[in-house]
PDB file of the backbone (N, CA, C, O) and the ligand in Angstrom, with CONECT records:
HET     ZN  A 101       1
ATOM      1  N   MET A   1       0.838  -1.226   0.065  1.00  0.00           N
ATOM      2  CA  MET A   1       0.071   0.137   0.030  1.00  0.00           C
ATOM      3  C   MET A   1       0.824   1.296  -0.100  1.00  0.00           C
ATOM      4  O   MET A   1       1.202   1.781   0.966  1.00  0.00           O
ATOM      5  N   THR A   2       1.142   1.870  -1.123  1.00  0.00           N
ATOM      6  CA  THR A   2       1.850   2.982  -1.159  1.00  0.00           C
ATOM      7  C   THR A   2       0.989   4.105  -1.273  1.00  0.00           C
ATOM      8  O   THR A   2       0.219   4.270  -2.219  1.00  0.00           O
ATOM      9  N   THR A   3       1.137   4.982  -0.181  1.00  0.00           N
ATOM     10  CA  THR A   3       0.252   6.262  -0.159  1.00  0.00           C
ATOM     11  C   THR A   3       1.195   7.452  -0.343  1.00  0.00           C
ATOM     12  O   THR A   3       0.896   8.621  -0.101  1.00  0.00           O
ATOM     13  N   THR A   4       2.355   7.017  -0.795  1.00  0.00           N
ATOM     14  CA  THR A   4       3.403   8.372  -0.788  1.00  0.00           C
ATOM     15  C   THR A   4       3.042   9.188  -1.783  1.00  0.00           C
ATOM     16  O   THR A   4       3.012   8.718  -2.921  1.00  0.00           O
ATOM     17  N   THR A   5       2.676  10.642  -1.548  1.00  0.00           N
ATOM     18  CA  THR A   5       2.446  11.529  -2.486  1.00  0.00           C
ATOM     19  C   THR A   5       3.518  12.698  -2.394  1.00  0.00           C
ATOM     20  O   THR A   5       3.935  13.069  -1.297  1.00  0.00           O
ATOM     21  N   THR A   6       3.884  13.180  -3.406  1.00  0.00           N
ATOM     22  CA  THR A   6       4.766  14.394  -3.313  1.00  0.00           C
ATOM     23  C   THR A   6       4.045  15.553  -3.284  1.00  0.00           C
ATOM     24  O   THR A   6       3.329  15.826  -4.248  1.00  0.00           O
ATOM     25  N   ALA A   7       4.133  16.477  -2.085  1.00  0.00           N
ATOM     26  CA  ALA A   7       3.443  17.519  -1.972  1.00  0.00           C
ATOM     27  C   ALA A   7       3.738  18.714  -2.873  1.00  0.00           C
ATOM     28  O   ALA A   7       2.873  19.572  -3.054  1.00  0.00           O
ATOM     29  N   ASP A   8       5.001  18.791  -3.469  1.00  0.00           N
ATOM     30  CA  ASP A   8       5.301  19.729  -4.217  1.00  0.00           C
ATOM     31  C   ASP A   8       5.866  19.079  -5.657  1.00  0.00           C
ATOM     32  O   ASP A   8       6.900  18.425  -5.793  1.00  0.00           O
ATOM     33  N   PRO A   9       4.852  19.461  -6.741  1.00  0.00           N
ATOM     34  CA  PRO A   9       5.228  18.623  -8.053  1.00  0.00           C
ATOM     35  C   PRO A   9       6.442  19.301  -8.570  1.00  0.00           C
ATOM     36  O   PRO A   9       7.102  18.596  -9.334  1.00  0.00           O
ATOM     37  N   ALA A  10       6.900  20.485  -8.347  1.00  0.00           N
ATOM     38  CA  ALA A  10       8.018  20.985  -8.855  1.00  0.00           C
ATOM     39  C   ALA A  10       9.410  20.274  -8.209  1.00  0.00           C
ATOM     40  O   ALA A  10      10.429  20.066  -8.868  1.00  0.00           O
ATOM     41  N   ALA A  11       9.270  20.014  -7.073  1.00  0.00           N
ATOM     42  CA  ALA A  11      10.306  19.398  -6.499  1.00  0.00           C
ATOM     43  C   ALA A  11      10.524  17.816  -7.114  1.00  0.00           C
ATOM     44  O   ALA A  11      11.581  17.286  -7.457  1.00  0.00           O
ATOM     45  N   GLU A  12       9.309  17.327  -7.125  1.00  0.00           N
ATOM     46  CA  GLU A  12       9.471  15.968  -7.864  1.00  0.00           C
ATOM     47  C   GLU A  12      10.104  15.886  -9.442  1.00  0.00           C
ATOM     48  O   GLU A  12      10.916  15.070  -9.875  1.00  0.00           O
ATOM     49  N   LEU A  13       9.470  16.978 -10.124  1.00  0.00           N
ATOM     50  CA  LEU A  13      10.002  17.102 -11.366  1.00  0.00           C
ATOM     51  C   LEU A  13      11.487  17.342 -11.471  1.00  0.00           C
ATOM     52  O   LEU A  13      12.191  16.802 -12.325  1.00  0.00           O
ATOM     53  N   SER A  14      11.964  18.266 -10.465  1.00  0.00           N
ATOM     54  CA  SER A  14      13.368  18.701 -10.451  1.00  0.00           C
ATOM     55  C   SER A  14      14.190  17.432  -9.994  1.00  0.00           C
ATOM     56  O   SER A  14      15.361  17.365 -10.366  1.00  0.00           O
ATOM     57  N   ALA A  15      13.707  16.503  -9.279  1.00  0.00           N
ATOM     58  CA  ALA A  15      14.413  15.349  -8.742  1.00  0.00           C
ATOM     59  C   ALA A  15      14.661  14.278  -9.972  1.00  0.00           C
ATOM     60  O   ALA A  15      15.562  13.440  -9.948  1.00  0.00           O
ATOM     61  N   VAL A  16      13.658  14.452 -11.119  1.00  0.00           N
ATOM     62  CA  VAL A  16      13.640  13.607 -12.276  1.00  0.00           C
ATOM     63  C   VAL A  16      14.558  14.261 -13.230  1.00  0.00           C
ATOM     64  O   VAL A  16      15.508  13.592 -13.638  1.00  0.00           O
ATOM     65  N   VAL A  17      14.428  15.313 -13.588  1.00  0.00           N
ATOM     66  CA  VAL A  17      15.027  16.032 -14.844  1.00  0.00           C
ATOM     67  C   VAL A  17      16.438  16.775 -14.372  1.00  0.00           C
ATOM     68  O   VAL A  17      17.397  16.989 -15.114  1.00  0.00           O
ATOM     69  N   GLY A  18      16.345  17.101 -13.032  1.00  0.00           N
ATOM     70  CA  GLY A  18      17.860  17.666 -12.675  1.00  0.00           C
ATOM     71  C   GLY A  18      17.614  19.249 -12.792  1.00  0.00           C
ATOM     72  O   GLY A  18      16.511  19.766 -12.967  1.00  0.00           O
ATOM     73  N   PRO A  19      18.793  19.902 -12.668  1.00  0.00           N
ATOM     74  CA  PRO A  19      18.665  21.388 -13.061  1.00  0.00           C
ATOM     75  C   PRO A  19      18.530  21.754 -14.543  1.00  0.00           C
ATOM     76  O   PRO A  19      19.070  21.166 -15.481  1.00  0.00           O
ATOM     77  N   GLN A  20      17.779  22.746 -14.598  1.00  0.00           N
ATOM     78  CA  GLN A  20      17.401  23.189 -15.933  1.00  0.00           C
ATOM     79  C   GLN A  20      18.006  24.720 -16.331  1.00  0.00           C
ATOM     80  O   GLN A  20      17.915  25.686 -15.572  1.00  0.00           O
ATOM     81  N   PRO A  21      18.480  24.747 -17.329  1.00  0.00           N
ATOM     82  CA  PRO A  21      19.168  26.159 -17.764  1.00  0.00           C
ATOM     83  C   PRO A  21      17.892  26.964 -17.863  1.00  0.00           C
ATOM     84  O   PRO A  21      16.804  26.555 -18.269  1.00  0.00           O
ATOM     85  N   CYS A  22      18.294  28.544 -17.294  1.00  0.00           N
ATOM     86  CA  CYS A  22      17.443  29.353 -17.457  1.00  0.00           C
ATOM     87  C   CYS A  22      17.175  29.842 -19.029  1.00  0.00           C
ATOM     88  O   CYS A  22      18.070  30.175 -19.807  1.00  0.00           O
ATOM     89  N   VAL A  23      15.818  29.815 -19.312  1.00  0.00           N
ATOM     90  CA  VAL A  23      15.372  30.146 -20.734  1.00  0.00           C
ATOM     91  C   VAL A  23      15.501  31.617 -20.900  1.00  0.00           C
ATOM     92  O   VAL A  23      15.768  32.038 -22.025  1.00  0.00           O
ATOM     93  N   ALA A  24      15.366  32.335 -20.051  1.00  0.00           N
ATOM     94  CA  ALA A  24      15.327  33.776 -20.057  1.00  0.00           C
ATOM     95  C   ALA A  24      16.696  34.275 -20.284  1.00  0.00           C
ATOM     96  O   ALA A  24      16.815  35.253 -21.022  1.00  0.00           O
ATOM     97  N   ARG A  25      17.657  33.792 -19.802  1.00  0.00           N
ATOM     98  CA  ARG A  25      18.937  34.212 -19.961  1.00  0.00           C
ATOM     99  C   ARG A  25      19.908  32.895 -20.260  1.00  0.00           C
ATOM    100  O   ARG A  25      20.682  32.458 -19.408  1.00  0.00           O
ATOM    101  N   PRO A  26      19.762  32.342 -21.549  1.00  0.00           N
ATOM    102  CA  PRO A  26      20.538  30.962 -21.655  1.00  0.00           C
ATOM    103  C   PRO A  26      21.968  31.122 -21.845  1.00  0.00           C
ATOM    104  O   PRO A  26      22.645  30.098 -21.928  1.00  0.00           O
ATOM    105  N   HIS A  27      22.537  32.286 -21.928  1.00  0.00           N
ATOM    106  CA  HIS A  27      24.176  32.217 -22.105  1.00  0.00           C
ATOM    107  C   HIS A  27      24.762  32.990 -20.812  1.00  0.00           C
ATOM    108  O   HIS A  27      25.899  33.460 -20.784  1.00  0.00           O
ATOM    109  N   SER A  28      23.967  33.050 -19.895  1.00  0.00           N
ATOM    110  CA  SER A  28      24.456  33.733 -18.522  1.00  0.00           C
ATOM    111  C   SER A  28      25.038  32.615 -17.504  1.00  0.00           C
ATOM    112  O   SER A  28      25.606  32.968 -16.471  1.00  0.00           O
ATOM    113  N   GLY A  29      24.892  31.421 -17.799  1.00  0.00           N
ATOM    114  CA  GLY A  29      25.450  30.439 -16.871  1.00  0.00           C
ATOM    115  C   GLY A  29      24.513  30.426 -15.688  1.00  0.00           C
ATOM    116  O   GLY A  29      24.948  30.196 -14.559  1.00  0.00           O
ATOM    117  N   LEU A  30      23.237  30.669 -15.919  1.00  0.00           N
ATOM    118  CA  LEU A  30      22.244  30.581 -14.885  1.00  0.00           C
ATOM    119  C   LEU A  30      21.342  29.192 -15.160  1.00  0.00           C
ATOM    120  O   LEU A  30      21.018  28.705 -16.243  1.00  0.00           O
ATOM    121  N   GLU A  31      21.103  28.811 -14.045  1.00  0.00           N
ATOM    122  CA  GLU A  31      20.054  27.550 -14.183  1.00  0.00           C
ATOM    123  C   GLU A  31      19.242  27.303 -12.834  1.00  0.00           C
ATOM    124  O   GLU A  31      19.602  27.662 -11.713  1.00  0.00           O
ATOM    125  N   HIS A  32      18.207  26.696 -13.127  1.00  0.00           N
ATOM    126  CA  HIS A  32      17.117  26.484 -12.023  1.00  0.00           C
ATOM    127  C   HIS A  32      17.317  25.142 -11.518  1.00  0.00           C
ATOM    128  O   HIS A  32      17.230  24.163 -12.260  1.00  0.00           O
ATOM    129  N   ARG A  33      17.607  25.051 -10.170  1.00  0.00           N
ATOM    130  CA  ARG A  33      17.572  23.786  -9.503  1.00  0.00           C
ATOM    131  C   ARG A  33      16.471  23.129  -8.887  1.00  0.00           C
ATOM    132  O   ARG A  33      16.447  22.011  -8.374  1.00  0.00           O
ATOM    133  N   ASP A  34      15.477  24.049  -9.014  1.00  0.00           N
ATOM    134  CA  ASP A  34      13.977  23.575  -8.442  1.00  0.00           C
ATOM    135  C   ASP A  34      13.166  23.407  -9.628  1.00  0.00           C
ATOM    136  O   ASP A  34      11.945  23.514  -9.510  1.00  0.00           O
ATOM    137  N   GLY A  35      13.751  23.123 -10.913  1.00  0.00           N
ATOM    138  CA  GLY A  35      12.721  22.943 -11.959  1.00  0.00           C
ATOM    139  C   GLY A  35      12.890  23.850 -13.037  1.00  0.00           C
ATOM    140  O   GLY A  35      13.769  24.711 -12.996  1.00  0.00           O
ATOM    141  N   PRO A  36      12.095  23.721 -14.026  1.00  0.00           N
ATOM    142  CA  PRO A  36      12.224  24.391 -15.352  1.00  0.00           C
ATOM    143  C   PRO A  36      12.149  25.826 -15.049  1.00  0.00           C
ATOM    144  O   PRO A  36      11.643  26.233 -14.003  1.00  0.00           O
ATOM    145  N   CYS A  37      12.684  26.664 -16.023  1.00  0.00           N
ATOM    146  CA  CYS A  37      12.520  28.069 -15.883  1.00  0.00           C
ATOM    147  C   CYS A  37      11.193  28.639 -15.789  1.00  0.00           C
ATOM    148  O   CYS A  37      10.309  28.336 -16.590  1.00  0.00           O
ATOM    149  N   ARG A  38      11.019  29.478 -14.810  1.00  0.00           N
ATOM    150  CA  ARG A  38       9.650  30.144 -14.717  1.00  0.00           C
ATOM    151  C   ARG A  38       9.808  31.621 -14.630  1.00  0.00           C
ATOM    152  O   ARG A  38       8.861  32.292 -14.221  1.00  0.00           O
ATOM    153  N   CYS A  39      10.960  32.197 -14.992  1.00  0.00           N
ATOM    154  CA  CYS A  39      11.225  33.711 -14.966  1.00  0.00           C
ATOM    155  C   CYS A  39      10.141  34.293 -15.589  1.00  0.00           C
ATOM    156  O   CYS A  39       9.654  35.236 -14.966  1.00  0.00           O
ATOM    157  N   PHE A  40       9.578  33.979 -16.730  1.00  0.00           N
ATOM    158  CA  PHE A  40       8.686  34.701 -17.345  1.00  0.00           C
ATOM    159  C   PHE A  40       7.241  34.698 -16.710  1.00  0.00           C
ATOM    160  O   PHE A  40       6.325  35.363 -17.193  1.00  0.00           O
ATOM    161  N   VAL A  41       7.128  34.035 -15.780  1.00  0.00           N
ATOM    162  CA  VAL A  41       5.872  33.919 -14.921  1.00  0.00           C
ATOM    163  C   VAL A  41       6.085  34.302 -13.422  1.00  0.00           C
ATOM    164  O   VAL A  41       5.246  34.036 -12.561  1.00  0.00           O
ATOM    165  N   GLY A  42       7.359  34.998 -13.146  1.00  0.00           N
ATOM    166  CA  GLY A  42       7.234  35.319 -11.831  1.00  0.00           C
ATOM    167  C   GLY A  42       7.827  34.116 -10.941  1.00  0.00           C
ATOM    168  O   GLY A  42       7.572  34.047  -9.739  1.00  0.00           O
ATOM    169  N   GLY A  43       8.550  33.270 -11.534  1.00  0.00           N
ATOM    170  CA  GLY A  43       9.040  32.099 -10.678  1.00  0.00           C
ATOM    171  C   GLY A  43      10.226  32.347  -9.955  1.00  0.00           C
ATOM    172  O   GLY A  43      10.780  33.446  -9.970  1.00  0.00           O
ATOM    173  N   PRO A  44      10.671  31.298  -9.273  1.00  0.00           N
ATOM    174  CA  PRO A  44      11.894  31.515  -8.452  1.00  0.00           C
ATOM    175  C   PRO A  44      13.247  31.928  -9.499  1.00  0.00           C
ATOM    176  O   PRO A  44      13.451  31.518 -10.642  1.00  0.00           O
ATOM    177  N   ALA A  45      13.989  32.783  -8.761  1.00  0.00           N
ATOM    178  CA  ALA A  45      15.325  33.116  -9.600  1.00  0.00           C
ATOM    179  C   ALA A  45      16.226  32.074  -9.831  1.00  0.00           C
ATOM    180  O   ALA A  45      16.350  31.179  -8.994  1.00  0.00           O
ATOM    181  N   PRO A  46      16.930  32.087 -10.968  1.00  0.00           N
ATOM    182  CA  PRO A  46      17.892  31.158 -11.231  1.00  0.00           C
ATOM    183  C   PRO A  46      19.315  31.307 -10.323  1.00  0.00           C
ATOM    184  O   PRO A  46      19.621  32.358  -9.759  1.00  0.00           O
ATOM    185  N   VAL A  47      19.959  30.334 -10.290  1.00  0.00           N
ATOM    186  CA  VAL A  47      21.279  30.526  -9.362  1.00  0.00           C
ATOM    187  C   VAL A  47      22.483  30.316 -10.635  1.00  0.00           C
ATOM    188  O   VAL A  47      22.391  29.648 -11.665  1.00  0.00           O
ATOM    189  N   HIS A  48      23.523  31.082 -10.171  1.00  0.00           N
ATOM    190  CA  HIS A  48      24.759  31.047 -11.242  1.00  0.00           C
ATOM    191  C   HIS A  48      25.558  29.818 -10.980  1.00  0.00           C
ATOM    192  O   HIS A  48      25.989  29.566  -9.855  1.00  0.00           O
ATOM    193  N   VAL A  49      25.760  29.038 -12.031  1.00  0.00           N
ATOM    194  CA  VAL A  49      26.630  27.795 -11.763  1.00  0.00           C
ATOM    195  C   VAL A  49      27.840  27.975 -12.794  1.00  0.00           C
ATOM    196  O   VAL A  49      27.761  28.542 -13.884  1.00  0.00           O
ATOM    197  N   LEU A  50      28.947  27.394 -12.249  1.00  0.00           N
ATOM    198  CA  LEU A  50      30.184  27.086 -13.148  1.00  0.00           C
ATOM    199  C   LEU A  50      30.221  25.764 -13.777  1.00  0.00           C
ATOM    200  O   LEU A  50      30.262  24.706 -13.148  1.00  0.00           O
ATOM    201  N   ARG A  51      30.206  25.866 -14.899  1.00  0.00           N
ATOM    202  CA  ARG A  51      30.484  24.393 -15.471  1.00  0.00           C
ATOM    203  C   ARG A  51      31.630  24.126 -16.099  1.00  0.00           C
ATOM    204  O   ARG A  51      31.828  24.493 -17.257  1.00  0.00           O
ATOM    205  N   PRO A  52      32.514  23.447 -15.381  1.00  0.00           N
ATOM    206  CA  PRO A  52      33.994  23.202 -15.589  1.00  0.00           C
ATOM    207  C   PRO A  52      34.285  22.628 -17.051  1.00  0.00           C
ATOM    208  O   PRO A  52      35.286  22.938 -17.697  1.00  0.00           O
ATOM    209  N   ASP A  53      33.220  21.692 -17.526  1.00  0.00           N
ATOM    210  CA  ASP A  53      33.351  21.142 -18.818  1.00  0.00           C
ATOM    211  C   ASP A  53      33.229  22.039 -19.767  1.00  0.00           C
ATOM    212  O   ASP A  53      34.027  22.093 -20.702  1.00  0.00           O
ATOM    213  N   ALA A  54      32.053  22.976 -19.616  1.00  0.00           N
ATOM    214  CA  ALA A  54      31.718  23.883 -20.664  1.00  0.00           C
ATOM    215  C   ALA A  54      32.982  24.937 -20.829  1.00  0.00           C
ATOM    216  O   ALA A  54      33.283  25.401 -21.929  1.00  0.00           O
ATOM    217  N   ALA A  55      33.646  25.240 -19.679  1.00  0.00           N
ATOM    218  CA  ALA A  55      34.697  26.227 -19.515  1.00  0.00           C
ATOM    219  C   ALA A  55      35.867  25.574 -20.461  1.00  0.00           C
ATOM    220  O   ALA A  55      36.491  26.208 -21.312  1.00  0.00           O
ATOM    221  N   ALA A  56      36.043  24.198 -20.155  1.00  0.00           N
ATOM    222  CA  ALA A  56      37.133  23.572 -21.028  1.00  0.00           C
ATOM    223  C   ALA A  56      36.752  23.538 -22.311  1.00  0.00           C
ATOM    224  O   ALA A  56      37.658  23.767 -23.112  1.00  0.00           O
ATOM    225  N   LEU A  57      35.697  23.324 -22.750  1.00  0.00           N
ATOM    226  CA  LEU A  57      35.229  23.253 -24.115  1.00  0.00           C
ATOM    227  C   LEU A  57      35.522  24.703 -24.700  1.00  0.00           C
ATOM    228  O   LEU A  57      36.218  24.825 -25.709  1.00  0.00           O
ATOM    229  N   ALA A  58      35.003  25.741 -24.078  1.00  0.00           N
ATOM    230  CA  ALA A  58      35.146  26.837 -24.678  1.00  0.00           C
ATOM    231  C   ALA A  58      36.801  27.461 -24.727  1.00  0.00           C
ATOM    232  O   ALA A  58      37.196  28.267 -25.569  1.00  0.00           O
ATOM    233  N   ALA A  59      37.481  26.985 -23.823  1.00  0.00           N
ATOM    234  CA  ALA A  59      38.960  27.232 -23.899  1.00  0.00           C
ATOM    235  C   ALA A  59      39.666  26.527 -24.924  1.00  0.00           C
ATOM    236  O   ALA A  59      40.573  27.044 -25.575  1.00  0.00           O
ATOM    237  N   ALA A  60      39.195  25.153 -25.103  1.00  0.00           N
ATOM    238  CA  ALA A  60      39.635  24.314 -26.218  1.00  0.00           C
ATOM    239  C   ALA A  60      39.337  25.052 -27.714  1.00  0.00           C
ATOM    240  O   ALA A  60      40.219  25.165 -28.566  1.00  0.00           O
ATOM    241  N   ALA A  61      38.192  25.451 -27.861  1.00  0.00           N
ATOM    242  CA  ALA A  61      37.621  26.018 -29.077  1.00  0.00           C
ATOM    243  C   ALA A  61      38.295  27.207 -29.358  1.00  0.00           C
ATOM    244  O   ALA A  61      38.625  27.502 -30.506  1.00  0.00           O
ATOM    245  N   HIS A  62      38.559  28.027 -28.224  1.00  0.00           N
ATOM    246  CA  HIS A  62      39.230  29.460 -28.539  1.00  0.00           C
ATOM    247  C   HIS A  62      40.806  29.077 -29.031  1.00  0.00           C
ATOM    248  O   HIS A  62      41.351  29.720 -29.928  1.00  0.00           O
ATOM    249  N   SER A  63      41.418  28.039 -28.390  1.00  0.00           N
ATOM    250  CA  SER A  63      42.752  27.805 -28.746  1.00  0.00           C
ATOM    251  C   SER A  63      42.945  27.091 -30.128  1.00  0.00           C
ATOM    252  O   SER A  63      43.985  27.157 -30.782  1.00  0.00           O
ATOM    253  N   ALA A  64      41.825  26.402 -30.492  1.00  0.00           N
ATOM    254  CA  ALA A  64      41.784  25.811 -31.780  1.00  0.00           C
ATOM    255  C   ALA A  64      41.683  26.743 -32.781  1.00  0.00           C
ATOM    256  O   ALA A  64      42.309  26.639 -33.836  1.00  0.00           O
ATOM    257  N   ALA A  65      40.884  27.714 -32.505  1.00  0.00           N
ATOM    258  CA  ALA A  65      40.472  28.558 -33.681  1.00  0.00           C
ATOM    259  C   ALA A  65      41.585  29.761 -33.967  1.00  0.00           C
ATOM    260  O   ALA A  65      41.413  30.552 -34.894  1.00  0.00           O
TER     261      ALA A  65
HETATM  262 ZN    ZN A 101      14.890  31.309 -15.571  1.00  0.00          ZN2+
END
């Protein structure tokens, strides 16, 4: 008898899909750890994250060019 229900659908979604990039500012290194971007509808603000792999890729592309 499983009666477990998630009180917060957004938290459940986040647990499944993980952090989502901020759609409003896609190139600013911002992402939402609590679900998809809801900036356009007054949702929670994104957090700034550093992606080491992305930085490495950018550096590699820069040096190769
Ligand atoms: Zn956003």
